[in-house]
C-alpha positions in Angstrom: 42.4 118.9 77.9 45.2 119.6 75.5 46.7 122.3 77.8 46.6 120.0 80.8 48.4 117.3 78.8 51.1 119.7 77.7 51.5 120.8 81.3 51.9 117.2 82.5 54.3 116.4 79.7 56.4 119.5 80.7 56.5 118.3 84.3 57.8 114.9 83.2 60.3 116.5 80.9 61.4 119.0 83.5 62.2 116.1 86.0 64.2 114.3 83.3 66.1 117.4 82.3 66.9 118.1 86.0 68.1 114.6 86.5 70.4 114.7 83.4 71.8 118.1 84.4 72.5 116.8 87.9 74.3 113.7 86.5 76.4 115.8 84.2 77.2 118.9 86.1 76.0 118.6 89.7 74.6 121.5 91.8 75.0 124.9 90.1 77.0 126.3 93.0 77.3 129.9 91.7 73.6 130.3 91.6 71.6 131.0 94.9 70.2 127.7 96.1 66.6 127.4 97.5 67.9 125.2 100.4 70.2 128.0 101.5 67.2 130.4 101.6 65.2 127.8 103.4 67.9 127.4 106.0 68.0 131.1 106.7 64.2 131.1 106.9 64.3 128.3 109.4 66.8 130.0 111.6 64.9 133.3 111.7 61.5 131.6 112.3 63.1 129.5 115.1 64.3 132.6 116.8 60.9 134.3 116.5 58.9 131.3 117.5 61.0 130.5 120.6 60.4 134.0 121.8 56.7 133.9 121.1 55.9 130.6 122.8 56.5 129.5 126.4 59.8 127.8 127.1 57.9 124.7 128.3 57.8 121.3 126.5 54.2 121.9 125.3 55.0 125.5 124.3 58.1 124.4 122.3 56.1 121.6 120.6 53.5 124.2 119.5 56.2 126.5 118.2 57.8 123.6 116.3 54.4 122.7 114.8 54.0 126.3 113.5 57.4 126.1 111.9 56.6 122.7 110.3 53.4 124.2 108.9 54.6 127.6 107.8 57.8 126.8 105.9 56.4 124.2 103.5 53.3 126.3 102.9 55.3 129.4 102.1 57.6 127.4 99.8 54.6 125.9 98.0 52.9 129.3 97.5 56.0 131.1 96.3 57.2 128.3 93.9 53.7 127.5 92.8 53.0 131.1 92.0 56.3 131.5 90.1 55.5 128.3 88.0 52.0 129.5 87.3 53.2 132.9 86.1 55.8 131.1 83.9 53.1 129.0 82.4 51.0 132.0 81.6 54.0 133.6 79.8 54.8 130.4 77.7 55.0 126.7 78.3 58.7 126.7 77.4 59.3 129.4 80.0 57.6 127.1 82.5 59.7 124.2 81.4 62.9 126.2 81.8 62.0 127.2 85.4 60.7 123.8 86.4 63.8 122.0 85.0 66.1 124.4 86.8 64.5 123.9 90.1 64.3 120.1 89.6 68.1 120.3 88.9 68.6 122.1 92.2 66.6 119.6 94.1 68.7 116.6 93.1 72.1 115.6 94.6 73.5 112.7 92.7 76.8 114.3 91.5 77.1 116.3 94.7 77.0 113.1 96.8 79.6 111.5 94.6 81.9 114.6 94.6 81.9 115.1 98.4 82.2 111.4 99.3 85.1 111.0 96.8 87.0 113.7 98.5 87.0 111.4 101.5 88.2 108.6 99.3 91.0 110.8 97.8 92.3 111.7 101.3 92.3 108.0 102.3 94.2 107.1 99.2 96.9 109.6 100.2 96.9 108.1 103.8 95.6 111.5 105.0 93.3 110.5 107.8 92.9 114.0 109.3 92.0 115.3 105.8 89.5 112.4 105.4 87.9 113.3 108.7 87.6 116.9 107.7 86.1 116.0 104.3 83.7 113.7 106.0 82.6 116.3 108.5 81.1 118.3 105.6 78.6 115.6 104.6 77.7 113.9 108.0 76.1 115.1 111.2 78.2 113.0 113.5 81.5 114.0 115.2 84.4 112.9 113.1 87.5 114.1 114.9 88.3 110.8 116.6 87.1 108.3 113.9 89.6 105.7 112.7 90.0 104.8 109.1 87.3 102.1 109.0 84.7 104.2 110.7 85.5 107.1 108.3 84.9 104.7 105.4 81.7 103.4 106.9 80.3 106.9 107.6 81.1 108.0 104.0 79.3 104.9 102.6 76.4 105.4 104.9 75.8 109.0 103.9 75.9 108.0 100.2 73.3 105.3 100.8 71.1 107.3 103.2 71.1 110.4 101.0 70.3 108.4 97.9 66.7 108.5 99.3 66.8 112.1 100.7 68.8 113.7 97.9 67.7 111.7 94.8 64.6 109.5 94.9 62.4 111.4 97.3 62.7 114.8 95.4 62.4 112.9 92.1 59.3 111.2 93.5 57.7 114.4 94.5 58.6 116.4 91.3 56.9 113.7 89.3 53.8 114.0 91.5 53.6 117.8 91.4 56.5 119.3 89.5 59.3 121.5 91.0 57.0 123.2 93.6 56.2 119.8 95.3 59.9 118.8 95.1 60.8 122.1 96.8 58.2 121.5 99.5 59.9 118.2 100.2 63.3 119.9 100.3 61.8 122.4 102.9 60.6 119.5 105.0 63.9 117.7 104.8 65.9 120.8 105.5 63.8 121.5 108.6 64.5 118.0 109.8 68.3 118.3 109.2 68.3 121.6 111.2 65.9 121.0 114.1 65.0 117.3 114.0 67.4 116.3 116.7 66.6 114.4 119.9 68.8 116.5 122.1 67.9 118.9 124.9 67.6 121.9 122.5 65.4 120.3 119.9 63.6 117.3 121.6 60.3 119.2 121.7 60.8 122.0 119.2 61.9 119.7 116.4 59.4 117.0 116.9 56.9 118.3 114.4 59.5 118.7 111.7 60.9 115.2 112.4 57.5 113.6 112.2 56.7 115.4 109.0 60.0 114.3 107.4 59.3 110.7 108.5 56.0 110.8 106.7 57.4 112.4 103.6 60.1 109.9 103.3 58.2 106.7 104.1 57.4 105.7 100.5 60.5 107.1 98.8 62.9 105.4 101.2 61.4 102.0 100.5 61.5 102.7 96.8 65.1 103.7 97.2 66.0 100.5 99.0 64.4 98.3 96.3 66.3 100.3 93.6 69.6 99.8 95.5 68.9 96.1 95.7 68.1 96.0 91.9 71.3 98.0 91.2 73.3 95.5 93.3 72.1 92.6 91.2 72.9 94.5 87.9 76.2 95.9 89.1 77.8 92.6 90.2 77.4 93.3 93.9 75.7 90.9 96.3 72.1 91.6 95.4 70.8 88.5 97.3 72.5 89.6 100.5 71.2 93.2 100.0 67.7 91.8 99.9 68.4 89.7 103.0 69.9 92.5 105.1 67.2 94.9 104.0 64.5 92.5 105.2 66.3 91.9 108.4 67.8 95.3 109.4 65.7 97.8 107.4 63.8 98.9 110.5 66.6 99.0 113.0 67.0 102.8 113.3 64.8 104.9 115.5 63.7 106.6 112.3 61.4 104.5 110.2 63.3 105.4 107.1 67.0 105.9 107.7 68.0 102.2 107.8 66.2 101.3 104.5 68.9 102.2 102.1 71.7 101.7 104.6 70.7 98.1 105.1 70.5 97.4 101.4 73.9 99.0 100.9 75.5 97.1 103.8 74.2 93.8 102.3 75.2 94.7 98.8 78.8 95.5 99.9 79.0 92.8 102.6 80.1 95.2 105.2 78.7 96.5 108.5 77.4 100.0 108.8 75.9 102.3 111.5 76.6 101.5 115.2 77.3 103.9 118.0 78.4 107.4 117.2 78.8 110.9 118.8 76.7 113.8 117.7 77.6 117.3 119.1 79.6 115.5 121.8 76.7 113.3 122.9 77.0 109.5 122.6 74.2 107.6 120.8 74.2 103.9 121.1 72.7 103.1 117.6 72.5 99.5 116.4 74.7 98.1 113.7 73.3 97.3 110.3 74.6 94.4 108.2 77.2 91.7 109.0 80.9 92.3 109.4 81.7 89.8 106.6 84.9 91.8 105.9 86.4 95.2 107.1 85.4 98.3 105.1 87.9 99.4 102.5 88.3 102.8 100.9 87.2 101.2 97.6 83.8 100.7 99.2 83.2 104.4 98.8 83.7 104.0 95.0 81.5 100.9 94.9 78.7 102.8 96.8 78.9 105.7 94.3 78.6 103.3 91.3 75.5 101.9 92.9 74.3 105.4 93.6 74.5 106.4 89.9 73.1 103.1 88.6 70.2 103.1 91.1 69.5 106.8 90.4 69.3 106.1 86.6 67.0 103.1 87.2 64.8 105.1 89.5 64.5 108.0 87.1 63.5 105.6 84.2 61.1 103.5 86.3 59.3 106.5 87.9 59.0 108.3 84.6 57.6 105.2 82.9 55.1 104.8 85.8 54.1 108.4 85.5 53.6 107.9 81.7 51.4 104.9 82.3 49.2 106.9 84.7 48.9 109.8 82.3 47.9 107.4 79.5 45.1 106.0 81.7 43.9 109.5 82.7 44.1 111.2 79.3 
């Protein structure tokens, strides 16, 4: 009982340390990142599976299902075994490893850093530079975007990735430590690489996309509520954030993407989303929010303030909830 309690305490502390390190320093870029290894694994597995399965819709769906099963399972086995061995050596060694991986799973400071590069270019009236900076953090084509659409896209990616890059990994690391958070990152990385509805990935990427939808269903809604709470506390339009989330939170084809985007659009009183080009292909996506006013470069700053406040609120509330559950169990 005592050993189990210490383990659970270390998992909570590891998540907190990871969040604080991410707030203060961002991603440790000089250290190999698990997501990079996952990306390489996905690329290699895709090549192997496409050769092994028939090039028919059914064959490619089966190949994609194998990918969607293998990568998370391998991630869980490797990270779980590493944490188990660390625990056998010493609980502090486990805490160090768990905290480090939790740190790598989070992206609060990274989101701010990259989106603020877009803001810095816009402040200098460097639209080509802003487009280039934006292209590093969004999947859409940016070469022909005007200033307002660059701003909107930067705000959207901060809002959407608040769920994918902050609350979802935090949610899973508080359920099962760094190994479960890394499994989530594997699922999310698969979706970002193969979960497209184009000719190449329509069938192959379906399994990864559905798995990502399921993994993000609860975290995305927690994220939206945290964003709304942050809007109330930060002097933004919290009432409108609630209204637009209730109205537009299910507008995307994905059941999750519009959750935080709608709360953000309402909080800032701007319109987000809408039609966009991806890899040269036009997608007629619906708009989110009302065009109360044009988007301004300062909205990127406002979105990042909400990002930090909502991330802090999320960390505190989820840790408190986990603590209450542990008190009931132990």
